[in-house]
C-alpha positions, 0 to 999 in steps of 0.5 A: 510242904508239911513233913508227912514222912510217917504218913500213909494214904490209902487211894482205891483205884490208883493205877489210873484216871483220877485215882492215879492223880490223887496218889501222885498229889498226895505223895507230892504232898509228902505222903507215903501211898498205899493203892488198890487196883484191879486189873491195870499192872502196867498202870500201877507200875508206873504210878509206884514209880511217879510216887518214888521219885518224891522220895515216898513209899508206895505199895500198890495191891491188886485187888477186887474191892468187892471182895472181902476176902480180898479186902482183907489180904490187903488191910493184913498187908497194910497193918504189917507195914504201918500201925495207922492210916491217916488219909483214905481216898475211896476213888473207885468207881465204874459206869456200865454201857448197858444202863437202862431205867430197869437194867436190875443186873446193871443196878446190882453191879453199880451197888456193889462197885460204887456203893457198897465196895466204898463201906467196905474199904471205910470199915477196914480202914477207919480202926487204923485212923488216929484223930485227925485223919480224913476220909474223902469220897469221890462222887459225881455230879450225876448224883445230885438230885436231877442232874443225872440222865436215863442213860447214867441211871444206875451210876447217878442213883448210886452216887447219890446213896453215896453222898448220903452216906458220906454226910452220915458218916461224917456226923458219926465219925466227928470229931475224930475223923473228918469225912467229905467228897469231891463231885467231879463233872465231865473229867477226862479219864480212861472211863470215856473211852478213846474219844476223838477231838470232835467228840471231846468238843461235843462233850464240853460245848455245853460246859460254862468253862468250855473245858473238861475237868483234869484229874489233876483238878480233882486231886487238887480239891482232894487235897484241899479237903485233907488239909482244911480241918474245918471242912466236915461233911461237904461236897466239893464240886469240880465241874467247870461250871456244869452244874449251873446247867442243871444237869449232868 
């Protein structure tokens, strides 16, 4: 394991699901962790405890990443702790069950959280990031053209926008900072709600590998993109083969 004792990572949405798995994986690899979460104080405390069990430092902040004022407060605290941030994982994402082709309020909410907030966080992080740093966005296979569904139309549109933004940002920040993304498929996280066994089987019946992606498998992909210095502007699909079917 590379010695990372003075290196810090920021993970958004770090209190549960994919974000929690990423925070713990990076801590296991030796990074200290800043995290941002919105409401889950219990989950945040558990993640902090797990990070500390690896001998790493952890500071999780409760904040709404769509709020400029709250983000400014978080980054003020980050800068009081360290002058440099070596990794940013923009993981926060929401899904709204009210999605429909002309549900304007849902599109606006998706835009604020799943797209614009990602830019707001990156804008504040980049000035702290030295040469050799890495940014990873958590996208979705729903963001690929023709892979979404009407029931995820706003979510899919914002993930497609995020994919485009990531590639353009990668060109803008290279060679100082590498920017990539991970696009998970159906990943068993709290976003899916409390599924029973039959529902879990239903949602993977058309997945070629007949399995859910785990948050830990997404975290593995994030770590690969952070460590591999030859990868830039790429979207790494982690979907148990679902894209072979051609839709989400």
